N, CA, C and O atoms as a CHARMM CRD file, in Angstrom:
* protein
*
  328
    1    1 ASN  N    109.00100 101.51300  93.53600 PROA 1      0.00000
    2    1 ASN  CA   109.43900 101.97300  92.23700 PROA 1      0.00000
    3    1 ASN  C    109.62800 100.74900  91.32500 PROA 1      0.00000
    4    1 ASN  O    110.73700 100.22500  91.21400 PROA 1      0.00000
    5    2 LEU  N    108.56600 100.30400  90.68600 PROA 2      0.00000
    6    2 LEU  CA   108.61800  99.11200  89.83900 PROA 2      0.00000
    7    2 LEU  C    109.51300  99.30600  88.62800 PROA 2      0.00000
    8    2 LEU  O    110.15400  98.35800  88.17600 PROA 2      0.00000
    9    3 ASP  N    109.56500 100.51800  88.09800 PROA 3      0.00000
   10    3 ASP  CA   110.43700 100.76900  86.94600 PROA 3      0.00000
   11    3 ASP  C    111.90400 100.54500  87.31100 PROA 3      0.00000
   12    3 ASP  O    112.66200  99.99200  86.51400 PROA 3      0.00000
   13    4 GLY  N    112.30200 100.96300  88.49000 PROA 4      0.00000
   14    4 GLY  CA   113.66400 100.71900  88.95400 PROA 4      0.00000
   15    4 GLY  C    113.91700  99.26100  89.27600 PROA 4      0.00000
   16    4 GLY  O    115.01200  98.74500  89.05000 PROA 4      0.00000
   17    5 LEU  N    112.90300  98.60000  89.80400 PROA 5      0.00000
   18    5 LEU  CA   113.01900  97.18500  90.16600 PROA 5      0.00000
   19    5 LEU  C    113.18600  96.30000  88.92900 PROA 5      0.00000
   20    5 LEU  O    113.92600  95.31700  88.96400 PROA 5      0.00000
   21    6 PHE  N    112.50700  96.64500  87.84400 PROA 6      0.00000
   22    6 PHE  CA   112.55600  95.84900  86.61700 PROA 6      0.00000
   23    6 PHE  C    113.27500  96.58000  85.49000 PROA 6      0.00000
   24    6 PHE  O    112.87900  96.47200  84.32900 PROA 6      0.00000
   25    7 ARG  N    114.31200  97.31100  85.81500 PROA 7      0.00000
   26    7 ARG  CA   115.02900  98.11300  84.80300 PROA 7      0.00000
   27    7 ARG  C    115.68400  97.25400  83.72400 PROA 7      0.00000
   28    7 ARG  O    115.89300  97.74000  82.61200 PROA 7      0.00000
   29    8 ASP  N    116.01300  95.99900  84.01100 PROA 8      0.00000
   30    8 ASP  CA   116.62400  95.12000  83.00700 PROA 8      0.00000
   31    8 ASP  C    115.60500  94.59600  82.00200 PROA 8      0.00000
   32    8 ASP  O    115.97500  94.09900  80.93800 PROA 8      0.00000
   33    9 ARG  N    114.32000  94.70800  82.33900 PROA 9      0.00000
   34    9 ARG  CA   113.23200  94.25100  81.45800 PROA 9      0.00000
   35    9 ARG  C    113.33800  92.76300  81.12200 PROA 9      0.00000
   36    9 ARG  O    113.03500  92.35300  80.00200 PROA 9      0.00000
   37   10 LEU  N    113.76700  91.96100  82.09200 PROA 10     0.00000
   38   10 LEU  CA   113.89000  90.52200  81.90200 PROA 10     0.00000
   39   10 LEU  C    112.66300  89.81600  82.46500 PROA 10     0.00000
   40   10 LEU  O    112.10300  90.23200  83.48000 PROA 10     0.00000
   41   11 ILE  N    112.25300  88.74400  81.79500 PROA 11     0.00000
   42   11 ILE  CA   111.15500  87.92300  82.26900 PROA 11     0.00000
   43   11 ILE  C    111.74900  86.78800  83.10600 PROA 11     0.00000
   44   11 ILE  O    112.58700  86.02500  82.62600 PROA 11     0.00000
   45   12 LEU  N    111.31600  86.68800  84.33600 PROA 12     0.00000
   46   12 LEU  CA   111.76900  85.60800  85.21200 PROA 12     0.00000
   47   12 LEU  C    110.89200  84.39200  84.98600 PROA 12     0.00000
   48   12 LEU  O    109.66800  84.50800  84.92800 PROA 12     0.00000
   49   13 HSD  N    111.51600  83.21200  84.85500 PROA 13     0.00000
   50   13 HSD  CA   110.75800  81.97000  84.64200 PROA 13     0.00000
   51   13 HSD  C    111.60800  80.78200  85.06100 PROA 13     0.00000
   52   13 HSD  O    112.80100  80.92100  85.33100 PROA 13     0.00000
   53   14 LYS  N    110.97400  79.59700  85.11400 PROA 14     0.00000
   54   14 LYS  CA   111.66200  78.37700  85.53200 PROA 14     0.00000
   55   14 LYS  C    111.90900  77.41200  84.38300 PROA 14     0.00000
   56   14 LYS  O    112.35600  76.28800  84.61300 PROA 14     0.00000
   57   15 VAL  N    111.62800  77.82400  83.15200 PROA 15     0.00000
   58   15 VAL  CA   111.80900  76.94300  81.99700 PROA 15     0.00000
   59   15 VAL  C    113.29200  76.89300  81.63900 PROA 15     0.00000
   60   15 VAL  O    113.89300  77.94300  81.40900 PROA 15     0.00000
   61   16 PRO  N    113.89800  75.71200  81.58400 PROA 16     0.00000
   62   16 PRO  CA   115.30700  75.62000  81.18300 PROA 16     0.00000
   63   16 PRO  C    115.51600  76.18100  79.77200 PROA 16     0.00000
   64   16 PRO  O    114.66000  76.01900  78.90200 PROA 16     0.00000
   65   17 ARG  N    116.62800  76.82400  79.55800 PROA 17     0.00000
   66   17 ARG  CA   116.91700  77.49800  78.28100 PROA 17     0.00000
   67   17 ARG  C    116.74800  76.56300  77.07900 PROA 17     0.00000
   68   17 ARG  O    116.23400  76.98300  76.04300 PROA 17     0.00000
   69   18 GLU  N    117.17100  75.30900  77.20400 PROA 18     0.00000
   70   18 GLU  CA   117.09000  74.37600  76.07500 PROA 18     0.00000
   71   18 GLU  C    115.65200  73.95200  75.77300 PROA 18     0.00000
   72   18 GLU  O    115.39000  73.38500  74.71300 PROA 18     0.00000
   73   19 GLU  N    114.72200  74.21700  76.68400 PROA 19     0.00000
   74   19 GLU  CA   113.31800  73.87100  76.45600 PROA 19     0.00000
   75   19 GLU  C    112.48000  75.03400  75.93800 PROA 19     0.00000
   76   19 GLU  O    111.33500  74.83800  75.53200 PROA 19     0.00000
   77   20 VAL  N    113.04500  76.25600  75.94900 PROA 20     0.00000
   78   20 VAL  CA   112.30500  77.41100  75.42300 PROA 20     0.00000
   79   20 VAL  C    112.19900  77.26700  73.90900 PROA 20     0.00000
   80   20 VAL  O    113.19200  77.01200  73.22800 PROA 20     0.00000
   81   21 LYS  N    110.98000  77.43300  73.39000 PROA 21     0.00000
   82   21 LYS  CA   110.72800  77.30200  71.95500 PROA 21     0.00000
   83   21 LYS  C    111.43900  78.43700  71.21700 PROA 21     0.00000
   84   21 LYS  O    111.17300  79.60900  71.48400 PROA 21     0.00000
   85   22 ALA  N    112.33400  78.10100  70.29600 PROA 22     0.00000
   86   22 ALA  CA   113.16900  79.07900  69.59100 PROA 22     0.00000
   87   22 ALA  C    112.33400  80.06400  68.77900 PROA 22     0.00000
   88   22 ALA  O    112.63600  81.25700  68.75400 PROA 22     0.00000
   89   23 THR  N    111.29900  79.58200  68.12200 PROA 23     0.00000
   90   23 THR  CA   110.47800  80.49700  67.30900 PROA 23     0.00000
   91   23 THR  C    109.74000  81.49300  68.18900 PROA 23     0.00000
   92   23 THR  O    109.56400  82.64700  67.79700 PROA 23     0.00000
   93   24 TRP  N    109.30700  81.07300  69.36600 PROA 24     0.00000
   94   24 TRP  CA   108.65700  81.99800  70.28900 PROA 24     0.00000
   95   24 TRP  C    109.64800  83.03600  70.79000 PROA 24     0.00000
   96   24 TRP  O    109.31700  84.21700  70.88800 PROA 24     0.00000
   97   25 LEU  N    110.84800  82.60500  71.10500 PROA 25     0.00000
   98   25 LEU  CA   111.87600  83.51800  71.59800 PROA 25     0.00000
   99   25 LEU  C    112.21400  84.57600  70.55200 PROA 25     0.00000
  100   25 LEU  O    112.44300  85.73600  70.89800 PROA 25     0.00000
  101   26 ALA  N    112.24900  84.18900  69.27700 PROA 26     0.00000
  102   26 ALA  CA   112.54800  85.13300  68.19800 PROA 26     0.00000
  103   26 ALA  C    111.45000  86.18300  68.05800 PROA 26     0.00000
  104   26 ALA  O    111.73900  87.32900  67.71500 PROA 26     0.00000
  105   27 THR  N    110.20500  85.81600  68.31600 PROA 27     0.00000
  106   27 THR  CA   109.11400  86.79000  68.18600 PROA 27     0.00000
  107   27 THR  C    109.04700  87.75600  69.35800 PROA 27     0.00000
  108   27 THR  O    108.36700  88.77800  69.26100 PROA 27     0.00000
  109   28 CYS  N    109.71800  87.47400  70.44500 PROA 28     0.00000
  110   28 CYS  CA   109.68100  88.35200  71.61600 PROA 28     0.00000
  111   28 CYS  C    110.29900  89.71500  71.34100 PROA 28     0.00000
  112   28 CYS  O    109.94000  90.69300  71.99600 PROA 28     0.00000
  113   29 SER  N    111.21500  89.80000  70.39100 PROA 29     0.00000
  114   29 SER  CA   111.79800  91.09800  70.05800 PROA 29     0.00000
  115   29 SER  C    110.81100  91.95200  69.26700 PROA 29     0.00000
  116   29 SER  O    110.90400  93.17900  69.27700 PROA 29     0.00000
  117   30 VAL  N    109.86700  91.30700  68.58200 PROA 30     0.00000
  118   30 VAL  CA   108.85100  92.02700  67.80700 PROA 30     0.00000
  119   30 VAL  C    107.63300  92.33700  68.67900 PROA 30     0.00000
  120   30 VAL  O    107.12600  93.45900  68.66900 PROA 30     0.00000
  121   31 ALA  N    107.17900  91.36000  69.41400 PROA 31     0.00000
  122   31 ALA  CA   106.01600  91.51200  70.29500 PROA 31     0.00000
  123   31 ALA  C    106.43000  91.09200  71.70200 PROA 31     0.00000
  124   31 ALA  O    106.26000  89.93100  72.07400 PROA 31     0.00000
  125   32 PRO  N    106.96800  92.01900  72.48700 PROA 32     0.00000
  126   32 PRO  CA   107.47900  91.66900  73.82200 PROA 32     0.00000
  127   32 PRO  C    106.39900  91.07600  74.73300 PROA 32     0.00000
  128   32 PRO  O    105.21700  91.40300  74.62500 PROA 32     0.00000
  129   33 VAL  N    106.83400  90.21700  75.61100 PROA 33     0.00000
  130   33 VAL  CA   105.95100  89.60300  76.61100 PROA 33     0.00000
  131   33 VAL  C    105.68400  90.63400  77.70700 PROA 33     0.00000
  132   33 VAL  O    106.60300  91.29600  78.18800 PROA 33     0.00000
  133   34 ILE  N    104.43400  90.75800  78.08700 PROA 34     0.00000
  134   34 ILE  CA   104.06400  91.68800  79.15100 PROA 34     0.00000
  135   34 ILE  C    103.70600  90.85000  80.38300 PROA 34     0.00000
  136   34 ILE  O    102.68800  90.15800  80.38800 PROA 34     0.00000
  137   35 PRO  N    104.52900  90.91100  81.41300 PROA 35     0.00000
  138   35 PRO  CA   104.27700  90.07900  82.59700 PROA 35     0.00000
  139   35 PRO  C    103.21500  90.69400  83.50700 PROA 35     0.00000
  140   35 PRO  O    102.95200  91.89600  83.47600 PROA 35     0.00000
  141   36 GLY  N    102.62400  89.83100  84.30900 PROA 36     0.00000
  142   36 GLY  CA   101.77000  90.29600  85.38400 PROA 36     0.00000
  143   36 GLY  C    102.62500  90.50000  86.62800 PROA 36     0.00000
  144   36 GLY  O    103.53100  89.71200  86.89500 PROA 36     0.00000
  145   37 ILE  N    102.34300  91.54400  87.38100 PROA 37     0.00000
  146   37 ILE  CA   103.10900  91.85400  88.58900 PROA 37     0.00000
  147   37 ILE  C    102.15400  91.79600  89.78300 PROA 37     0.00000
  148   37 ILE  O    101.06800  92.37400  89.75600 PROA 37     0.00000
  149   38 LEU  N    102.57800  91.09100  90.82100 PROA 38     0.00000
  150   38 LEU  CA   101.78900  90.96300  92.04300 PROA 38     0.00000
  151   38 LEU  C    102.63400  91.49000  93.19700 PROA 38     0.00000
  152   38 LEU  O    103.77800  91.07300  93.38200 PROA 38     0.00000
  153   39 VAL  N    102.06100  92.41000  93.97300 PROA 39     0.00000
  154   39 VAL  CA   102.75200  92.94700  95.15500 PROA 39     0.00000
  155   39 VAL  C    102.01600  92.43800  96.38500 PROA 39     0.00000
  156   39 VAL  O    100.81200  92.64700  96.53400 PROA 39     0.00000
  157   40 GLU  N    102.75300  91.77000  97.26000 PROA 40     0.00000
  158   40 GLU  CA   102.19500  91.22000  98.49400 PROA 40     0.00000
  159   40 GLU  C    102.82000  91.95200  99.67700 PROA 40     0.00000
  160   40 GLU  O    104.04200  92.05900  99.77600 PROA 40     0.00000
  161   41 VAL  N    101.97700  92.45100 100.56500 PROA 41     0.00000
  162   41 VAL  CA   102.45400  93.08500 101.79400 PROA 41     0.00000
  163   41 VAL  C    101.98400  92.22100 102.95000 PROA 41     0.00000
  164   41 VAL  O    100.78400  92.04800 103.16200 PROA 41     0.00000
  165   42 ASP  N    102.94400  91.67800 103.69800 PROA 42     0.00000
  166   42 ASP  CA   102.64500  90.80100 104.81500 PROA 42     0.00000
  167   42 ASP  C    103.39700  91.32100 106.03000 PROA 42     0.00000
  168   42 ASP  O    104.60400  91.11500 106.15500 PROA 42     0.00000
  169   43 ASP  N    102.68400  91.99200 106.92000 PROA 43     0.00000
  170   43 ASP  CA   103.26100  92.60500 108.10200 PROA 43     0.00000
  171   43 ASP  C    104.31000  93.62900 107.66900 PROA 43     0.00000
  172   43 ASP  O    103.94400  94.68100 107.14500 PROA 43     0.00000
  173   44 ARG  N    105.58700  93.36100 107.86700 PROA 44     0.00000
  174   44 ARG  CA   106.64000  94.30700 107.47700 PROA 44     0.00000
  175   44 ARG  C    107.41400  93.83700 106.25400 PROA 44     0.00000
  176   44 ARG  O    108.44100  94.42500 105.91600 PROA 44     0.00000
  177   45 THR  N    106.94200  92.79300 105.58700 PROA 45     0.00000
  178   45 THR  CA   107.63300  92.24700 104.42200 PROA 45     0.00000
  179   45 THR  C    106.85100  92.56000 103.15000 PROA 45     0.00000
  180   45 THR  O    105.64000  92.34800 103.08000 PROA 45     0.00000
  181   46 VAL  N    107.55400  93.06200 102.16000 PROA 46     0.00000
  182   46 VAL  CA   106.97100  93.33300 100.84600 PROA 46     0.00000
  183   46 VAL  C    107.60100  92.36200  99.86000 PROA 46     0.00000
  184   46 VAL  O    108.82400  92.31300  99.72800 PROA 46     0.00000
  185   47 ASN  N    106.76900  91.58500  99.16400 PROA 47     0.00000
  186   47 ASN  CA   107.21900  90.65700  98.13100 PROA 47     0.00000
  187   47 ASN  C    106.64000  91.09900  96.79600 PROA 47     0.00000
  188   47 ASN  O    105.46100  91.44100  96.70700 PROA 47     0.00000
  189   48 VAL  N    107.46400  91.09100  95.76700 PROA 48     0.00000
  190   48 VAL  CA   107.00700  91.41000  94.42100 PROA 48     0.00000
  191   48 VAL  C    107.22400  90.17200  93.56400 PROA 48     0.00000
  192   48 VAL  O    108.34000  89.66300  93.45700 PROA 48     0.00000
  193   49 TYR  N    106.14100  89.69400  92.95200 PROA 49     0.00000
  194   49 TYR  CA   106.17900  88.50000  92.11700 PROA 49     0.00000
  195   49 TYR  C    105.91900  88.87900  90.66600 PROA 49     0.00000
  196   49 TYR  O    105.28900  89.89700  90.37900 PROA 49     0.00000
  197   50 MET  N    106.41200  88.04600  89.75800 PROA 50     0.00000
  198   50 MET  CA   106.19300  88.22300  88.33000 PROA 50     0.00000
  199   50 MET  C    105.64000  86.92000  87.77600 PROA 50     0.00000
  200   50 MET  O    106.03800  85.83100  88.18900 PROA 50     0.00000
  201   51 ARG  N    104.70800  87.05500  86.82300 PROA 51     0.00000
  202   51 ARG  CA   104.17400  85.87900  86.12800 PROA 51     0.00000
  203   51 ARG  C    104.01400  86.25300  84.65500 PROA 51     0.00000
  204   51 ARG  O    103.39200  87.26400  84.32900 PROA 51     0.00000
  205   52 ALA  N    104.58100  85.42700  83.76600 PROA 52     0.00000
  206   52 ALA  CA   104.46500  85.64900  82.32900 PROA 52     0.00000
  207   52 ALA  C    104.40700  84.30700  81.62300 PROA 52     0.00000
  208   52 ALA  O    104.93900  83.31300  82.11700 PROA 52     0.00000
  209   53 THR  N    103.77000  84.28100  80.48700 PROA 53     0.00000
  210   53 THR  CA   103.68500  83.05900  79.69500 PROA 53     0.00000
  211   53 THR  C    104.98900  82.84800  78.94500 PROA 53     0.00000
  212   53 THR  O    105.47600  83.74700  78.26000 PROA 53     0.00000
  213   54 VAL  N    105.54900  81.65600  79.07900 PROA 54     0.00000
  214   54 VAL  CA   106.76100  81.25500  78.35600 PROA 54     0.00000
  215   54 VAL  C    106.40300  79.99800  77.57900 PROA 54     0.00000
  216   54 VAL  O    105.91700  79.02600  78.15700 PROA 54     0.00000
  217   55 VAL  N    106.63900  80.01100  76.27000 PROA 55     0.00000
  218   55 VAL  CA   106.32500  78.86400  75.42500 PROA 55     0.00000
  219   55 VAL  C    107.53600  77.94800  75.37800 PROA 55     0.00000
  220   55 VAL  O    108.65500  78.38700  75.11100 PROA 55     0.00000
  221   56 ALA  N    107.29600  76.65900  75.64400 PROA 56     0.00000
  222   56 ALA  CA   108.39400  75.68900  75.72000 PROA 56     0.00000
  223   56 ALA  C    108.06200  74.46200  74.88300 PROA 56     0.00000
  224   56 ALA  O    106.90500  74.21500  74.54400 PROA 56     0.00000
  225   57 CYS  N    109.08400  73.71000  74.56200 PROA 57     0.00000
  226   57 CYS  CA   108.90700  72.40600  73.93000 PROA 57     0.00000
  227   57 CYS  C    108.50900  71.42500  75.02400 PROA 57     0.00000
  228   57 CYS  O    108.90000  71.59100  76.17900 PROA 57     0.00000
  229   58 ASP  N    107.75300  70.42600  74.67600 PROA 58     0.00000
  230   58 ASP  CA   107.28000  69.46400  75.66600 PROA 58     0.00000
  231   58 ASP  C    108.38100  68.45900  75.99200 PROA 58     0.00000
  232   58 ASP  O    108.66600  67.58400  75.17300 PROA 58     0.00000
  233   59 PRO  N    109.01100  68.55900  77.17300 PROA 59     0.00000
  234   59 PRO  CA   110.10100  67.63000  77.50300 PROA 59     0.00000
  235   59 PRO  C    109.60800  66.21600  77.79600 PROA 59     0.00000
  236   59 PRO  O    110.40300  65.27600  77.79800 PROA 59     0.00000
  237   60 GLN  N    108.29600  66.04700  78.04400 PROA 60     0.00000
  238   60 GLN  CA   107.75200  64.72800  78.33800 PROA 60     0.00000
  239   60 GLN  C    107.60600  63.88500  77.07200 PROA 60     0.00000
  240   60 GLN  O    107.47700  62.66400  77.15300 PROA 60     0.00000
  241   61 ASP  N    107.62600  64.52600  75.90900 PROA 61     0.00000
  242   61 ASP  CA   107.39300  63.81800  74.65800 PROA 61     0.00000
  243   61 ASP  C    108.52300  64.11200  73.66300 PROA 61     0.00000
  244   61 ASP  O    108.31800  64.88400  72.72600 PROA 61     0.00000
  245   62 PRO  N    109.71400  63.51500  73.84300 PROA 62     0.00000
  246   62 PRO  CA   110.84000  63.79500  72.94400 PROA 62     0.00000
  247   62 PRO  C    110.58800  63.33100  71.50900 PROA 62     0.00000
  248   62 PRO  O    111.25200  63.80200  70.58500 PROA 62     0.00000
  249   63 GLU  N    109.63800  62.41500  71.31200 PROA 63     0.00000
  250   63 GLU  CA   109.28900  61.96500  69.95900 PROA 63     0.00000
  251   63 GLU  C    108.59100  63.07400  69.17400 PROA 63     0.00000
  252   63 GLU  O    108.71100  63.14600  67.95100 PROA 63     0.00000
  253   64 ASN  N    107.86500  63.93300  69.88200 PROA 64     0.00000
  254   64 ASN  CA   107.10000  64.99000  69.24000 PROA 64     0.00000
  255   64 ASN  C    107.64300  66.34000  69.69800 PROA 64     0.00000
  256   64 ASN  O    107.00600  67.03000  70.49300 PROA 64     0.00000
  257   65 TYR  N    108.80800  66.71500  69.20200 PROA 65     0.00000
  258   65 TYR  CA   109.49600  67.93000  69.64100 PROA 65     0.00000
  259   65 TYR  C    108.71900  69.19900  69.27400 PROA 65     0.00000
  260   65 TYR  O    108.90000  70.24300  69.90100 PROA 65     0.00000
  261   66 ASP  N    107.84800  69.10400  68.25200 PROA 66     0.00000
  262   66 ASP  CA   107.09000  70.28300  67.83800 PROA 66     0.00000
  263   66 ASP  C    105.91200  70.58500  68.76700 PROA 66     0.00000
  264   66 ASP  O    105.33100  71.66800  68.69300 PROA 66     0.00000
  265   67 LYS  N    105.56100  69.65200  69.62800 PROA 67     0.00000
  266   67 LYS  CA   104.48100  69.90500  70.57300 PROA 67     0.00000
  267   67 LYS  C    104.94600  70.96300  71.56800 PROA 67     0.00000
  268   67 LYS  O    106.04400  70.86600  72.11700 PROA 67     0.00000
  269   68 VAL  N    104.12000  71.95700  71.79500 PROA 68     0.00000
  270   68 VAL  CA   104.50900  73.04000  72.69500 PROA 68     0.00000
  271   68 VAL  C    103.61500  73.04700  73.92600 PROA 68     0.00000
  272   68 VAL  O    102.46500  72.61100  73.89400 PROA 68     0.00000
  273   69 VAL  N    104.17000  73.54500  74.98400 PROA 69     0.00000
  274   69 VAL  CA   103.43300  73.77400  76.22500 PROA 69     0.00000
  275   69 VAL  C    103.77200  75.18300  76.67400 PROA 69     0.00000
  276   69 VAL  O    104.86800  75.67800  76.40800 PROA 69     0.00000
  277   70 SER  N    102.85200  75.82100  77.34500 PROA 70     0.00000
  278   70 SER  CA   103.16500  77.14000  77.87900 PROA 70     0.00000
  279   70 SER  C    103.17500  77.04800  79.39400 PROA 70     0.00000
  280   70 SER  O    102.41200  76.29200  79.99500 PROA 70     0.00000
  281   71 ARG  N    104.04600  77.82500  79.99100 PROA 71     0.00000
  282   71 ARG  CA   104.19600  77.82700  81.44500 PROA 71     0.00000
  283   71 ARG  C    103.95800  79.24300  81.94800 PROA 71     0.00000
  284   71 ARG  O    104.34700  80.21600  81.30100 PROA 71     0.00000
  285   72 ARG  N    103.32300  79.35000  83.09500 PROA 72     0.00000
  286   72 ARG  CA   103.08800  80.64200  83.75100 PROA 72     0.00000
  287   72 ARG  C    103.47400  80.51300  85.22400 PROA 72     0.00000
  288   72 ARG  O    102.62100  80.57500  86.11000 PROA 72     0.00000
  289   73 ASP  N    104.75200  80.33500  85.46600 PROA 73     0.00000
  290   73 ASP  CA   105.24400  80.16600  86.83800 PROA 73     0.00000
  291   73 ASP  C    105.23600  81.50700  87.56700 PROA 73     0.00000
  292   73 ASP  O    105.58800  82.53800  86.99400 PROA 73     0.00000
  293   74 LEU  N    104.83300  81.48200  88.82200 PROA 74     0.00000
  294   74 LEU  CA   104.89000  82.66600  89.66600 PROA 74     0.00000
  295   74 LEU  C    106.29200  82.73200  90.25900 PROA 74     0.00000
  296   74 LEU  O    106.71300  81.82000  90.97000 PROA 74     0.00000
  297   75 MET  N    107.01100  83.80500  89.96700 PROA 75     0.00000
  298   75 MET  CA   108.41100  83.93400  90.38000 PROA 75     0.00000
  299   75 MET  C    108.56800  85.11900  91.33200 PROA 75     0.00000
  300   75 MET  O    108.05600  86.20900  91.07600 PROA 75     0.00000
  301   76 LEU  N    109.28000  84.88700  92.43100 PROA 76     0.00000
  302   76 LEU  CA   109.60100  85.96900  93.35400 PROA 76     0.00000
  303   76 LEU  C    110.68900  86.82300  92.71800 PROA 76     0.00000
  304   76 LEU  O    111.79400  86.34000  92.46800 PROA 76     0.00000
  305   77 ALA  N    110.38100  88.08600  92.45600 PROA 77     0.00000
  306   77 ALA  CA   111.33000  88.98500  91.80500 PROA 77     0.00000
  307   77 ALA  C    112.09700  89.84800  92.80000 PROA 77     0.00000
  308   77 ALA  O    113.23400  90.24100  92.53900 PROA 77     0.00000
  309   78 TRP  N    111.47700  90.14200  93.93800 PROA 78     0.00000
  310   78 TRP  CA   112.11100  91.04900  94.89500 PROA 78     0.00000
  311   78 TRP  C    111.41100  90.89100  96.23600 PROA 78     0.00000
  312   78 TRP  O    110.20400  90.65300  96.28600 PROA 78     0.00000
  313   79 THR  N    112.15600  91.02100  97.31100 PROA 79     0.00000
  314   79 THR  CA   111.57500  90.99900  98.64600 PROA 79     0.00000
  315   79 THR  C    112.36900  91.91900  99.57500 PROA 79     0.00000
  316   79 THR  O    113.57800  92.08900  99.42100 PROA 79     0.00000
  317   80 ARG  N    111.66900  92.49700 100.52700 PROA 80     0.00000
  318   80 ARG  CA   112.33600  93.35200 101.51100 PROA 80     0.00000
  319   80 ARG  C    111.50400  93.35600 102.79300 PROA 80     0.00000
  320   80 ARG  O    110.27900  93.46600 102.74800 PROA 80     0.00000
  321   81 THR  N    112.17700  93.23500 103.92500 PROA 81     0.00000
  322   81 THR  CA   111.51600  93.33100 105.22600 PROA 81     0.00000
  323   81 THR  C    111.95600  94.62800 105.87000 PROA 81     0.00000
  324   81 THR  O    113.15000  94.91400 105.96700 PROA 81     0.00000
  325   82 TYR  N    110.98400  95.41200 106.31000 PROA 82     0.00000
  326   82 TYR  CA   111.26100  96.70000 106.93100 PROA 82     0.00000
  327   82 TYR  C    111.11000  96.63200 108.42500 PROA 82     0.00000
  328   82 TYR  O    111.30800  97.63400 109.11200 PROA 82     0.00000
């Protein structure tokens, strides 16, 4: 039941909050991010992963704060072994 699993409608990611691009975050309420969902079944274990694009400021270049990078980290959202 993916709808029950993702009832909070939150995007899981590894980008620190201070690195998320503010203008991108503001547009998410108008054009929500649609994540990709991957379901892995391995023997008796079911893993559900989420992947979505998150736009961030480039932390490697503090001189150029307007430079943006996008991240698409694969995040484990749920797991269960039966």
